C-alpha positions in Angstrom: 32.9 13.2 -14.9 36.4 14.2 -14.2 35.4 17.9 -13.9 32.6 17.4 -11.4 31.1 20.7 -10.1 30.6 21.4 -6.4 29.0 18.3 -5.0 26.5 18.0 -2.2 26.0 14.4 -1.1 22.5 13.2 0.0 22.9 10.4 2.6 20.0 8.0 2.4 18.7 7.0 5.8 15.6 5.4 4.4 14.1 8.3 2.4 11.8 7.0 -0.3 11.7 10.3 -2.1 15.5 10.8 -2.1 16.0 10.6 -5.9 13.2 13.2 -6.4 14.9 15.4 -3.8 18.3 15.1 -5.5 16.7 16.0 -8.8 14.9 19.0 -7.4 18.1 20.4 -6.0 19.8 19.9 -9.3 17.1 22.1 -10.8 18.6 24.9 -8.8 22.0 24.2 -10.5 23.5 22.5 -7.5 25.0 19.1 -8.3 23.9 16.3 -6.0 24.8 12.7 -5.5 23.0 10.0 -3.4 24.8 7.5 -1.2 23.5 5.0 1.4 24.0 5.7 5.0 26.3 2.6 5.1 28.9 4.3 2.9 32.4 4.6 4.5 33.8 8.1 5.1 36.7 7.2 2.9 34.5 6.4 -0.1 32.3 9.4 0.6 35.3 11.8 0.7 36.5 10.5 -2.7 33.7 12.5 -4.2 35.1 15.7 -2.6 31.7 16.9 -1.3 31.3 20.5 -0.1 28.4 19.4 2.2 26.1 16.6 3.3 22.4 16.3 3.7 21.1 13.5 5.9 17.8 12.4 4.4 15.1 10.3 6.1 11.4 9.7 6.1 9.5 10.9 9.1 9.2 7.3 10.2 12.9 6.2 9.6 15.2 8.6 11.4 17.4 6.1 13.3 21.0 5.2 13.0 22.5 7.9 15.3 25.9 6.3 15.2 26.1 6.6 11.4 25.1 10.3 11.7 27.9 10.9 14.2 30.3 9.2 11.8 29.4 11.8 9.1 29.6 14.7 11.5 33.2 13.5 12.1 34.1 14.5 8.5 33.9 18.2 9.5 31.8 18.9 6.4 28.6 21.1 6.8 25.7 18.7 7.6 22.0 19.3 7.3 19.3 16.9 8.5 16.1 16.7 6.4 13.0 14.6 7.1 10.4 14.1 4.5 6.9 12.8 4.9 6.0 10.5 2.1 3.1 11.8 0.0 3.2 15.3 1.4 4.4 18.4 -0.4 8.1 18.9 0.2 8.5 22.4 -1.4 9.6 24.0 1.9 12.1 21.2 2.7 13.6 21.5 -0.7 13.9 25.3 -0.4 15.7 24.7 3.0 18.1 22.2 1.5 18.9 24.7 -1.3 19.5 27.5 1.2 21.8 25.2 3.2 23.8 24.4 0.0 24.2 28.1 -0.8 24.7 29.5 2.7 26.7 26.8 4.5 28.4 25.0 1.6 29.1 28.2 -0.5 27.7 26.5 -3.7 27.9 28.8 -6.7 25.2 27.0 -8.6 27.6 25.8 -11.3 25.7 22.7 -12.5 24.8 23.3 -16.2 24.0 20.7 -18.9 25.7 22.7 -21.6 28.9 22.6 -19.6 28.3 18.9 -19.0 28.3 18.2 -22.7 31.7 19.9 -23.2 33.1 18.1 -20.2 31.7 14.8 -21.2 33.3 15.1 -24.7 36.7 16.0 -23.1 36.4 13.1 -20.6 35.6 10.6 -23.4 38.6 11.8 -25.5 40.9 11.6 -22.4 39.7 8.1 -21.6 39.6 6.6 -25.0 42.5 8.3 -26.8 42.9 6.9 -30.3 41.3 3.6 -29.5 37.9 2.3 -30.7 34.6 2.1 -28.8 31.7 -0.3 -29.5 28.3 0.8 -28.3 25.2 -1.2 -27.9 22.5 0.9 -29.6 18.9 0.1 -28.9 17.2 3.2 -30.5 16.1 4.4 -27.0 16.9 7.8 -25.6 19.8 6.8 -23.4 21.9 4.9 -25.9 21.1 7.4 -28.6 22.4 10.3 -26.5 25.5 8.3 -25.7 26.0 7.6 -29.4 25.7 11.3 -30.2 28.2 12.2 -27.4 30.7 9.5 -28.5 30.4 10.6 -32.1 31.0 14.2 -31.2 34.1 13.2 -29.1 35.7 10.4 -31.2 34.0 10.3 -34.6 35.0 7.3 -36.7 36.5 5.6 -33.7 32.9 4.6 -32.8 31.1 1.5 -34.0 27.5 1.0 -33.0 26.1 -2.4 -32.7 22.3 -2.9 -32.8 21.5 -6.3 -31.4 18.2 -8.0 -32.0 17.9 -10.3 -28.9 14.4 -11.5 -29.9 12.8 -9.3 -27.2 12.3 -6.1 -29.3 9.0 -4.5 -30.1 7.1 -5.3 -33.3 9.0 -4.0 -36.4 11.6 -2.3 -34.2 14.8 -3.7 -35.9 13.8 -2.2 -39.2 12.6 1.1 -37.7 15.8 1.7 -35.6 18.1 1.0 -38.6 16.2 3.3 -40.8 16.2 6.2 -38.2 19.9 6.0 -37.6 20.8 5.6 -41.3 18.8 8.8 -42.0 20.1 10.9 -39.0 23.7 9.6 -38.3 26.7 9.1 -40.4 28.2 6.3 -38.2 29.3 2.7 -38.5 26.1 0.8 -37.5 26.2 -3.0 -37.5 23.1 -5.2 -37.1 23.3 -8.5 -35.4 20.3 -10.9 -35.1 21.0 -12.9 -32.0 17.4 -13.8 -31.2 17.8 -17.5 -30.9 20.9 -17.2 -28.8 19.1 -15.0 -26.2 15.9 -16.9 -26.2 17.6 -20.3 -25.8 19.5 -19.0 -22.8 16.3 -17.6 -21.2 14.3 -20.8 -21.7 12.8 -22.0 -18.4 14.2 -19.0 -16.4 11.4 -17.3 -14.4 13.3 -15.3 -11.8 13.4 -11.6 -13.0 16.9 -11.0 -11.6 18.2 -14.0 -13.3 16.6 -13.0 -16.6 18.2 -9.5 -16.4 21.6 -11.0 -15.6 21.4 -13.5 -18.5 20.4 -10.7 -20.9 23.3 -8.6 -19.6 25.8 -11.4 -19.9 24.7 -12.3 -23.5 24.9 -8.7 -24.5 28.5 -8.5 -23.3 29.2 -11.8 -25.2 27.7 -10.4 -28.4 29.6 -7.2 -28.0 32.8 -9.1 -27.3 32.6 -10.9 -30.6 31.8 -7.7 -32.5 34.6 -5.8 -30.7 37.1 -8.5 -31.6 36.4 -7.8 -35.3 37.1 -4.1 -34.9 39.7 -4.2 -32.1 37.6 -2.2 -29.7 38.7 -2.3 -26.0 36.0 0.1 -24.9 32.3 -0.6 -24.4 29.9 2.4 -24.5 26.7 2.1 -22.4 23.6 4.2 -21.8 23.7 3.7 -18.0 21.8 6.6 -16.2 21.9 7.5 -12.6 18.5 5.9 -11.5 20.0 2.5 -12.9 22.8 2.8 -10.5 20.8 4.0 -7.5 18.3 1.2 -7.9 21.1 -1.4 -8.0 22.7 -0.3 -4.7 21.1 -1.7 -1.5 20.4 0.9 1.2 21.9 -1.1 4.0 24.6 -3.1 2.2 22.4 -6.2 2.0 21.9 -7.4 -1.6 18.3 -8.3 -0.7 17.7 -4.6 -0.5 18.3 -4.1 -4.2 15.2 -2.7 -6.0 16.3 -4.3 -9.3 19.5 -5.0 -11.0 19.9 -3.3 -14.4 21.2 -5.2 -17.4 24.0 -2.6 -17.7 24.8 -2.4 -14.0 24.0 -5.4 -11.8 23.8 -7.8 -14.9 27.4 -7.3 -16.0 29.6 -10.4 -15.7 32.5 -10.2 -13.2 35.1 -11.1 -15.9 34.2 -8.1 -18.1 36.9 -7.6 -20.6 36.0 -4.1 -21.7 36.7 -0.8 -20.2 33.3 0.9 -19.8 32.5 4.3 -21.2 29.3 5.6 -19.5 29.1 9.4 -20.1 25.5 9.8 -18.8 25.8 7.6 -15.7 25.3 10.6 -13.4 22.3 12.0 -15.2 18.7 11.6 -14.4 16.4 10.6 -17.3 15.0 14.1 -18.0 18.6 15.5 -18.0 19.4 12.9 -20.6 16.6 14.1 -22.8 17.7 17.7 -22.4 21.2 16.8 -23.4 19.8 15.0 -26.4 17.9 18.1 -27.5 21.1 20.2 -27.1 22.9 17.7 -29.3 20.3 18.0 -32.0 18.7 14.5 -31.8 15.5 14.2 -33.7 12.2 14.2 -31.8 11.3 10.8 -33.2 14.1 9.4 -30.9 13.8 11.7 -27.9 10.0 11.6 -27.7 9.7 7.8 -28.0 8.4 6.1 -24.8 11.3 4.8 -22.7 11.9 1.1 -23.2 13.9 -1.0 -20.6 17.3 -2.4 -21.6 16.1 -6.0 -21.3 13.1 -5.0 -23.5 10.0 -7.3 -23.5 12.1 -9.7 -21.4 11.0 -7.8 -18.2 7.4 -7.2 -19.5 6.9 -11.0 -20.0 6.5 -12.2 -16.4 7.8 -15.7 -15.7 9.6 -17.9 -18.1 9.7 -16.7 -21.7 8.3 -18.9 -24.4 8.4 -17.8 -28.1 4.6 -18.3 -28.4 3.7 -16.1 -25.4 6.4 -13.6 -26.3 4.7 -13.2 -29.7 1.4 -12.6 -27.8 3.0 -9.8 -25.8 4.7 -8.2 -28.8 1.4 -8.1 -30.7 -0.5 -6.7 -27.7 2.2 -4.0 -27.2 1.9 -3.0 -30.8 -1.9 -2.6 -30.4 -1.4 -0.3 -27.4 1.0 1.9 -29.3 -1.3 2.1 -32.4 -4.3 3.0 -30.3 -2.4 5.6 -28.3 -1.2 7.3 -31.5 -4.6 7.2 -33.1 -6.2 8.7 -30.1 -3.6 11.5 -29.5 -2.6 10.1 -26.1 0.8 8.8 -27.0 2.6 12.1 -26.2 0.4 12.7 -23.2 1.9 9.8 -21.3 5.5 9.0 -20.4 5.0 5.3 -20.8 2.1 3.1 -21.6 2.7 -0.5 -22.3 1.5 -4.1 -22.1 2.7 -6.8 -19.7 2.2 -10.5 -20.2 0.9 -12.2 -17.0 1.3 -15.9 -17.0 -2.0 -16.6 -15.4 -4.9 -18.2 -17.2 -8.5 -17.1 -16.7 -11.8 -18.4 -18.1 -13.5 -16.4 -20.9 -15.9 -16.7 -23.8 -15.2 -16.2 -27.5 -17.5 -17.1 -30.4 -19.8 -18.7 -27.9 -17.0 -21.0 -26.8 -15.3 -21.3 -23.4 -11.7 -20.1 -23.5 -9.0 -20.5 -20.9 -6.2 -18.1 -21.8 -3.7 -15.6 -20.5 -3.9 -12.1 -19.2 -2.4 -8.8 -20.5 -2.0 -6.0 -18.0 -2.0 -2.4 -19.2 0.2 0.2 -17.4 0.2 3.9 -18.1 2.3 6.4 -16.0 3.7 9.9 -16.1 6.9 11.1 -14.6 9.6 13.7 -15.0 12.7 11.8 -14.1 11.6 8.1 -13.6 12.3 8.5 -9.8 8.7 8.7 -8.9 5.7 8.1 -11.2 2.0 8.8 -11.2 -0.6 6.7 -12.9 -2.4 8.1 -15.9 -6.2 7.8 -16.0 -6.6 7.0 -19.7 -10.1 7.6 -21.0 -12.3 4.6 -20.7 -13.1 4.7 -24.4 -9.4 4.3 -25.1 -9.0 1.4 -22.7 -12.1 -0.2 -24.2 -10.7 0.0 -27.7 -7.3 -1.3 -26.6 -9.0 -4.2 -24.7 -11.3 -5.1 -27.6 -8.5 -5.3 -30.1 -6.2 -7.3 -27.8 -8.8 -10.0 -26.9 -10.0 -10.2 -30.4 -6.7 -10.0 -32.3 -4.2 -11.7 -30.1 -4.7 -15.4 -30.0 -4.2 -16.8 -26.5 -5.3 -13.6 -24.6 -8.8 -13.3 -23.2 -8.5 -10.7 -20.5 -7.0 -7.2 -20.0 -6.5 -5.6 -16.6 -5.4 -2.0 -15.7 -2.5 -1.3 -13.2 -3.2 1.6 -11.0 0.0 1.5 -8.8 2.2 4.6 -8.6 6.0 4.6 -8.0 6.5 4.2 -5.1 5.3 1.7 -3.9 5.6 0.0 -7.2 8.4 0.3 -9.7 7.6 1.4 -13.3 8.3 -2.1 -14.7 6.8 -5.2 -13.1 10.1 -7.0 -13.1 
């Protein structure tokens, strides 16, 4: 955003709840950013902050030299220590009071203003040139499509890539929804074999994400060459960026690289247009509602950019990917039938490449495992497990083990975020 409102930077000294804190302060109409404690003062001051909040867990309050470095900026500074798992209402209130009292914040952060500014920024960046956008049918890329269309109209071409990792019947559904709701240039490319061939034998999740990102860019480059588009639109959101930045500057500290952040090739030939890159997930949904996007798009369960590629643990084979796709469809069907689909933020199946002994039709089986994960969250920063009714879990399990050839066991993941992440990879 070129017209960023008054900004308060939260400096992460090992605070596991820092994204939730940043989001909570934004709820009070104060714009926040998160940076690691290793950030240089020069880089920090580029954001023109009006104040700094040093954030740590009660057990991670070291690095005194770094704190002194930030005091040397002369900016108002507030130290905040949160205890993981405990109510932080009082600390959030104290942080907001600091922003208003010591930083003179006028509470100017508004999403309706953001839309106007994002449209203006897009027009200023793109001018009369064309933009190609990778459209997945998910919330993030759909909101970006709506913003781009409002800003540049017919200069936008959306490309929907079938990389072979989509959910059951998704290519047909996405094309139908966008044809019905948007008057835009939408092109469908079936690149399934291209992606799956590149992923063959690759089990490391970071490598899978980067391969998917690289292939996406290659597909877009070919599409963009046909329409002379120097710009690539992306649905990158703020948690994508934060989870791709190591706290201490060590790449080993990255939570996960995202296909549209850490997975991008270094020789990228596009200029990126990422209008929602500073928004949290729930803010993106709010913007979508303001733009008039249909509920069938906004209320869909979020789906990761690499799609089933990060829900299929280990190396991806076409046969086992088909098992996961069918299991995932069963989960969605049962959730909709029971009325639980809109009660959870995400509920999905994960293919686990571990074989277990079972019985079917009085015969011994030795087949794979599907894990079931159901979570609720506001902003994807933290997540709580959903205790689905056992009757629903029973029906999902019965259908999967009876209808999906090659699966003989279903397990239920009860791990919140943190310590786990929403996706397993």
